[in-house]
N, C-alpha and C positions, 0 to 999 in steps of 0.2 A: 514736731514733724509727725507724718505717717507712719505707722508700723510697718516693716517689712515683714513677709513670711519668710519662715526660718529655710534655709537651702539644704537643710539635712533631713531625712526622713522623719517623721513623727514618731513616737512611742507606739502608736498604736499600728502604724504599717510597720514596724519591727517585730511586734507580736505576731501578726496575721503572717507575715515572712517565716518568722520561726514556727509557727503553727502548720505551715505550709511544707515547711521541711520536716518534719514530723511524719504527716501523711504520707509523705513522698518516700521515708524510709520504712514505714511500715506498707507499700504497696497500697496504698489507697489514691490514687491517681487523679481521681475525679473530686475528692475532697479536697487535694492538694489544688488543684487548678481553683477551686472557688477560692481558697484563701490567698492565693497569690492575686487572683483578681480584686480581692478586697482590701489588699496590702496595695495594690496600684489606685484603688480608689482613694485612698488615706493619705498617699504619698505622692500622689500626681504623676507628675513626669521626674521626680526626686527619688524615685524607686532606685535603691543602690545595685550595682552591675552584677555583684555577686547574686541577688537575689533574682534579677532577671536571668541570669545563665540557669540557675536552677530552675525557673518557671519555664525556661525554653527547652530543657532538658527533660522533663515532663511531658510536655507536648511531643518532644523526640519520641519517648517511651509509649505514647499513646498513638503514634502515628501523624501526627498534626505538623507536618514538615514545612509547610509554607510560614505557618505563625513562629514555629520558632525560628526560621531562618529571619525572620522580619526583627523579633527580638535579638538574636544575636547580632543584626546589623544596626540597631540603635546602642549596642555595648562597643560594638566597633568605632563606631562614630564618637564614644566619649573618650578614648582612648586611655582606660583605667589601666595600666598596668597587666598583673597577673591575669584578672577576668577578662581583659582583650585576648590574652592568648588561648585561654579556655573557650572564649566566643569566636576565634577564628576557626578551631578545631572542629567545634559544633557546629559552626554554619558551614562549614566544607562537606561535613557529614549530611547536614540536610539537604543542601543543594545538589550532592550527588544522588540523593535517593529522586529526588525531585526529576533531575536529568534522567534515572530510569523509567518512572513514569512516565514522562513526557516522550521519549522514545517508544515506548510501549504504544501512546498514543497517536504516533504517526508525527511528533512535533519535534523534527531533528533540529531546528532552529532555536528553538527556546531550549532545547537539551544544552546544546552548545555555549548559550549565553550562560544558563546554570554553571556549566562546568568552568568556565572563563572566569565568572565570576568566584567562585571558589577557590580556584589556583591564585586568583590576585589576593585574595583575603590571605590564603597560607604563605605567600611571598612577602607581602607586606608586613606580617607580625611572628611568623615562626622558623619561615624558611630563609636561607641567603642564597642567593644566585650571583654569581659572578659571570664576566662576558665571555667565559668559553661556553658556560650553560653548563657546569658543575654546581651540584646543589649541596648544602651542609645547613643541619639544624643540629641543636640539643635534643630534641624530641624523635624518638624513632616513630612515635605513631603519625606523627605531621608530615614525614619522608613517605610513609607507606600510603599515606593517604593522597599525597600529590601523586605518586605514580599510578593510584588506581584510578584518581580523577584523569590523567593522561592517558591510560589503556584504553577506558571507557571511550574514549574517541575513536576506537577501532570499529563500533557497531553503528555511527553516525554515518548518512550519504556524504560523499566526499562535498558536495557542493556548499555545505555549511563551513569550509574551512579556507574559503576564498572568499574577495570583496565582490561586491555585485558587478563592479566595474573591470573586474577582473576578466578575462578570457573566459568562454562556458565551455572549454576543452575539458574532458571529463581526468585525461593525465595531469593537468594542472592541479584538481582539487585531491586526485589520490596522493601526488607527491607532497602535497601541502598537511594532509592528513598523515602520511608516513612522520613526516618532519613532526608534527604535534605528538605523536603516539612516542618517537623516541626523545622526547623529553625526558618520559617517565622511565626511562630504561638508566637513566642517570640517576633519579631518584632511588631506585631500588637498588643500583650500585651503591648507593652512600646507606641504604639499609642494610646491606649485604656485608659492606665494611666493618659498620659499628657493630651487628651482632657479631662477627668473627672475631673482632677483638674481644669482646667480654665472654666469650666461648676458651675454654682450655683446651688442650689436646687429649683428644678422645671424647668428648663432649658431644653427645647425640642432639643437641639442641633443636626442639620442632621450630623454634623463632628462627633461627639460623638457615635452616634447610627450606621453610616456607618464603624466606627472602631470596633464597636461590631460585627457586620456583617462579617466584612472580616475576622476576628477572628472564627466565626463561619464555613463560607465558608472553612476555611483553614483547620479545625478540621474534618469538613466533608468529604474532598479530602481525607483524610487520611483513614478515616472508609470506604470509597468506594473502593480505593487500596486493603485495608486488606481484605475486602469482596471478591473482585473478586479472590485475591491468595487464599482465602479458599474454591473457588468453585462458586461464585455465574455467573450465568447465562451459565454455562456448557450445560445445555440442557438435563440433566440425568434425574432428577427426581424431583419432589416439593421439596426434601430436598435441592438441593442447589438454592434454590431461594433466592432473598435478604432477606426476612422475616425470614424464616428460619435461614441463616447464622447469621443472628442478633442475633434471639433469642439463637442460640447454641453456639455461639463462642464468650467466654468473651472478649478479647481484640478488636472484632469488636463493642460487644455492646457495650463496654466502650464509643468506640470514638461517636457511635451515639447518645448516652446518653448524654455526654458531649455537642455535637453540639447542641443537644435539647434544653439544660438548656442554652446556649450563646444567642441562638436565641429568648428563652422566654424572657430573660435579655434585649434582644432588643426589644422586642415588649414593655416590662414593659418601657423602657426610652423614647420611643416614638411610640405611637400604630399607628400613620397614615403615616409610613415608611413601604413601600410596600416591599423591598427587605426582611426586616425582617419576615415579612409572608410567601413570598415564600421560604425563607430559612426555616422555621420552619415546612414547610409542606415536605420540602425534607428529614428533619433530624428526624421525629419522624416516628414510624412505625404502629400509629393507623389509621385506612382508614377515618375514619370520622373527625379526628382532620384533617388529611392532607386536605381531601375537603374544610374544614371549610377555613383552612388557606389559599388556594390556591384561592377560592372564595373572601375571604377579601380582598387580594392581589389585585385582579382583580377590586374590587370596588374603590381602591385607585389608580389604574395604569393600565390602559385598553390600554396601547401602547407596554408593555414588553411582546415580543413573549415568553419568558422562561416560565411565569406563563401559557400563553393560552397552551404550548405544555407540561407542568409538570401535568396540569388538564386531558389533554387529553389522557396521557399515564396513568394517574389512573384511566379513566374509562375504558380504554383497560383493563388493568390488572385486573381489575373485572366485564371483559365481558360485558361492557356495552358498546357495540360498537355503538350505534347511537349516544349516547352522546359523545361519544369520535370524532364520524364524525364531529358532530357539532362544538366541539372546533378546530378543524384542517380547518375547513371551516370560522370559525372566524378569526384563524390566518392567513390564505392568505389575511385578509384585513388591517393587520398589517405588516407583514414582511414576505419576502422569505428566510425563514432559512431551513438549511436542516432536522431538526428536523419535521419539517411539512411535509415533503416528507416521512420520515422514520415513521412518524405516521400513514400515511395513508397507507403504505405497510403492516405496521405491523396488521391494521384492514382487510386490503384486505387477507393477509395471515389466519388470525384468522377465517374470514367467510370459505375460505376454510378448515379448520380443524372442523370447527362445521358440515358442509354438508360432511366430509368424514366419522364422526363418525355417519350420519343419515343411517340407515339400509334401509328406504324406498327412499333414493334417487332414480331419473331414469337417463336416458342418458343424459338427459337434463340439470342436474342438474351438469354432471361430464364436461360438454362443459362448462358451467358459469365457475365452478373452474379452468378449462385450463384458460379460459379468466382472469380469477381474478389475478393467478397467473404471467402471463403476465404482468396485470398494475402494481402489484405488483415491478415486476422488473424494469418497466420504473419508477416508483416513486423513487425507490433505484438511478436510474440512475439519476433522477432529483435532488437529495440530493447530489448527487458528482459533477454536474454542478456548486452547490451554494458555497459547499466546500469540501473538502476530508475529510468527517468524515468516523472514523472507522468503526463505527457501522452500516454505509450503505455498504461500500465494504462487511463485514461479512454479512449482510442480504441479499446482490446480489448473494454471494458465494454461501450461503445456497440455495436461492430461483434457482439458476442457476442449483444445483445438482436435485432436484425436477423437475425441468422443463424437465431434462435428461433422470431421471426414465420414465417421461410418454411418452417422445418421442421413447425411445428405444423399445417400446413395439411392435412399427410398424417395417416393414422389406422394405419399398423401397427406393430407393436411396437418397430422401429429409430428410427421418427421420435419415438416415445413418449420412449424411453429418452435420444435426442439432444437431445431438446427440453428434456428435464429437467438433462442436465448441461449443456448451453450454458448455460439459466437460472442454475446453481449458480455456473457460472464467471463470469457476468456480476456476479453479486451479488460476489463473492471481489474481482474486479479491482476493483469500484469502493467497497468497503470499504478494500481498500487503498489506493487513490487519495486516499482522505479522510483515512487516518491517515497520509499521508504531506503532504497539504496545507492540512489543517484545513479544505477545503470551502468555500474561496472563491468558486467557480464556482457560480453561485445556479442555472443550470439543471441542472448534476450533481446539485446538494443536492435538486432538485423531485424529480430520479430516485431519489435515494436514498428519499424519501418512497414513489416507487410502491412501490419493491422494499422496505420496509417492511411496507406492505399486503398485498404478495404473500406474504411471510414470515408475517404473520399468518395468511393465509387458509390457506396449507399448514400449520400450527401446527394448525389448528382445523381440519384433516382428518385429521391424525395423531390416535395412542391418546392422547397426551397433548396436551391442549388448553389447557395452563397458560400465561396471558399472551398467548393470541391475540386477544382485544377490546382489550389494551394495544398492542400493535403496530400494529393497524390505525387506531386514534385517532390514535396517535403519527405515525403515516407520512401522514394526512390531515392533522393540524396541520402538519408540516413542509411541504407540499405548499401549503397556503393561505398559510403564512408567505414563502416565498420565491418565489412567483407573485407576491406583494404587493409584496416587494423589487424583484422585476425591474419590473414596472410604476411603480414610484415612482422606479427608478434611471434609466429610460428617459424621457428629455424628451419630451414631446409624447404621451405613451401617456396613453389616456383615465384619466381621474381617476375615473371613476364603481366603478371595480373594485372589490369588496369582499372580502378575503380571509376576513373572519371566515364570512361567508354561505356561502364555497367550503368552509371548513374545516368549518363545521356540515352541510353537506350532504353530505361525506364521513364524517363523526364516526361511530364505532363506534355512539353511541348512537342514532341515526336509522336502525342495521339492522336489521332485525327479528330476534331472538333465535331464530325458527324457522329462519329461512333461515341461521344462523348452524349451529344443530343439523343442519339438511339437508346444509350444505357438512361439517360434522365426520363425518358417519355416527355408527354405534353404538361407544359408548367400550367399552374394552377393561377385562378386571380390573385391568388396570396401574394404574387411578385410584381403586382401592378399589370397584367397582361391578361386580358381575359381570355379563354381557350374558346376556340371557334366550336361549330357543331362536327368540323371535321375530326376536331382534336378530341372534343367528349366521346365521339365513336370510338376511338382507340383505346379507352378506359374499360370497357368492357369488349372482351375477344371472345364471349362465347355465344352461344347461338340465340340465347335469351334477349331480348330488347331488356332496356332499363328498367322500365315499369313492370316488365315480367318478374324480373329478378326481385325488386322490391315486393312483390305478392307473396313470392317463394319464401323470402326472409324479411318480413317487416321490421325486425328489431335491431337490423343491420346497419349500425350508423354510419360507415364508409359508404353505403349505398344511398342512405338519404342525403350525406355530403357531397356526394358526385350530383345528384340530381338538384342538389341547390346551388351547386355552380353553373350547372348547364342552364338553370332558370336565370340566372345573374347574368350570363351570355344573351339571352333571349331579350331580357331586359333591358341591357345595354342595345341592341339590335333596334328594340320596337322604340326606345327614346332617340333613335339617331334617325329616323324616318319622318323628317319633319316634323308635323305636329300629329301625335298617336291619338288614339283614342284613348278617353281618359278611363274607359271600363278594361280596356285591354290592358293598360298600365296598372290599375288597381287589380286585376284578376293576377296578374304576372307577379308584383308584389306578395300578394297573399300566397299565393303558391310558393315562391322563395323563402317567404318569411317562415311558413309552415316546415318545409324541407330543410330549413337551418335550424328552427327549433328542435326537430326532432333528431334531426342529427347529433347537435350538440348533447340533448338529453341521453341519448342513447349510448354516444361515445363515453360520456362521462359515467354513467352506470356501469358500462363495462370496464370503465378504469378503475372504478372502487369494487366492484364483484366479477372479477374477471371468470370468466368460464373456462372450465377445466375440459382438457382434451385426453382422451386417454387414449393409448395405443393400440393400433391393428393388431391382430394376430396373425403371423405369417403364415405360407402356405404349408410348411411344415408342420404347424400346430394343429392344422386342423385333417392332418392325416390320422387314418386309425391305426392304435398300437397295440401291440397284445401284451408287453408286460410294462412294467413300470421303469424296467433299466431302459427300454426304447422310448420313453416320452422325452420330448427334446425340452431344452431348458427354455424357462419362461424367460420374457423379454426384460432386460436389467431395467429399462426406462419405466419411470413412474409417469402419472398424468400431468400436461404441464398447463399454464393458464394461457388461454390466448392471448396474445400480443396487441395492445392498444398503444399507437404512437401519439407520443404529446404533440407533434407537427399536426395531426388529424384533429385532437382536439383544439388546440388553439386556432386551426383555420375555420372550426365549425363555431367558436364563438366571436371570431374576429367577422364572421359573415354576417353573424345575427345583427351586430351592431352597425355594419356596413348597410344592409339591407334597410334597417330602421332609417339611416339618416339617409339615404338615397330617396328612400318614400317620402320623408319630410319634405325633401326638396322637389319632389315630381309631383304632388299632389297639394302641397301648403299645408299640411296638419302643424299639429302643434310640437313642442320641442321631442325630442329622443326620450324615452322610458329611463328612466335613472338605472333600473336593472341592467338597461342594454349599455349603458357606462361600466357598469361594473363585470357586464362580460368581456368588454376590452380590456379591463384590466387583468381578470384571469387569464385570457390568451395571451397577453404577454410576461404573465408568470411562466406558464406552460412553455413557451418558446421564444425566446428573446429577439431569435430570427427573422420573425413576423413581419413582415415589410409591410403589408396592410396594415395591421395591427398599431406599427409606430407611427405611420402616417397620420393614422386615424388620431392617435393620442396626440401626436404634435400638433394637429389641426384644433382639437379641444382645447390644448392650453394656451393656441393662439386666439382662439376665440375668449377665452377667459380674460386674460391679458387685456384684448380689445375692450370687454365689458368695464372692467375694472378702470381703464382709461377714461370711458366713455361716463362711467358716474363719478 
């Protein structure tokens, strides 16, 4: 009969695997990877599980976490005794690191999948869980890793913890998230129990106190998420501060009190363990005890950045801005963390707030405030360069709205463009914040409703008014719901607030349609409605005629676009007058084609090579001064690019195709040039809501199908 291949690895693969192990112990990881690859080529799929685990460990050391997780998964499928235990723990470590990376990339759903897979591997191989949720294991490291996996769930958005078919209510997701994190509390309790049994009286073991601190941190995370659910940080009033929520909401108070007791126990176990003091400062609500705990932690460990930042935020909360700034300055010598930059931004914003309530503030103070807000925005951006911290996103979104309000008071071209750019930046940062956190912050969610209304009004102003009314109604509903939650979550707030009345007052149904039409202005041919001459006259409210404006600004793509649309209207009018003269039709077609081509070319060029607009000096900057001390501060704004709207570019490109298509039908010429079809594709890529482009693409598809059927 036929010879069968051996089911065990060959001597060659064993030799390569042993050589790879030697390279690994020598720290030559690249050589070890090459040796393991050679062993795998020699053995095929029969490489032993211990060799696969060693190979995966080398990849973990090199940061190749995805490859390591795959190899550990292969070992787990083989169910090989001791190697399976090693693979379960290694896979958990690799998947936890992948979850952290996914979270930084904004992939909360994938991060949760990695956490779930790691937890499943530990529960199937290393940890036993009973019906009550208690966990036991012979391996302390497995229990510690299990607790870390559950605790990492505090960073993920709440919506990943609920099924797609479940209600999209934020509270449901937050409650599910807290239940997920609480399962880690049981794992840490098991670790603490095992470490306590192994220690004798008076033994100040670092493992024991570390286990207690992990338990306290888990409970503290639950309390912080609950506090946010009840309105902490909503920015409405002092009744939404963390201290007020802790005092007034029993379930939040219980969590923080429990965490305080756990950290006090950790301090009793080992008074020289800095994380225990830091945790105590975070859990307690007594400001003096917080200051004492953080200062004691600094005495024990001056290299921990979280201690410096916590103490700096404590000083800032109690208006000791100089002390807070000194803490942030010291933190720059320890580590470059996002909290350092966020702290600097908060200090600058607090200084602006203090100057804003000063009735004796002069114009120079106002200039300083403007400069401070700009520096605060730069600090938030620096924090985001270090790490995509959600609090930095929210702070930058709010800072941009403040800056937009100050810019909007002026009327020149620079301030108009700067205000538009700043508003769009605020929208973008806030949307990214919600994508990262899931919208637990009620004040930020209410602001999202305001932004949704703004987007609806902005869309109504554009040539494409699709969905503007729906956005306005959606935004007003969000505002009404979130303000209702804020008042409900704040104990002692007026109970007479009726969110439904607020929502109805802001709803789109109560806004006159005539008002929306006035806001939107004349619609363009892109919606299928060709503007009349009366509508076209509304496009220019200045004294100069349309042709004269083009003479003064021949490179303005928007002016050429308006001219092309007017010529399209003339073309439709001419073609509707019985049998028009061929010469008039051809002349109008050529003019419309020229205007549309120039519009598309100029707008595309402006999109890739944006024109920079510099700020104009204020009147005070032109006054004569007698000394350097009397010179006014320079404007904090820098030059900004002129805005080119994607809708305008899309409209110009689709008009190019439309005019060519109509010209073919009116003059019986050859087929539409291929470049015009490419313009149509570019038009839809720039704006998918382009009705004319979509109708034209549908017509092209039907013609191609008919042509194929005829053939």
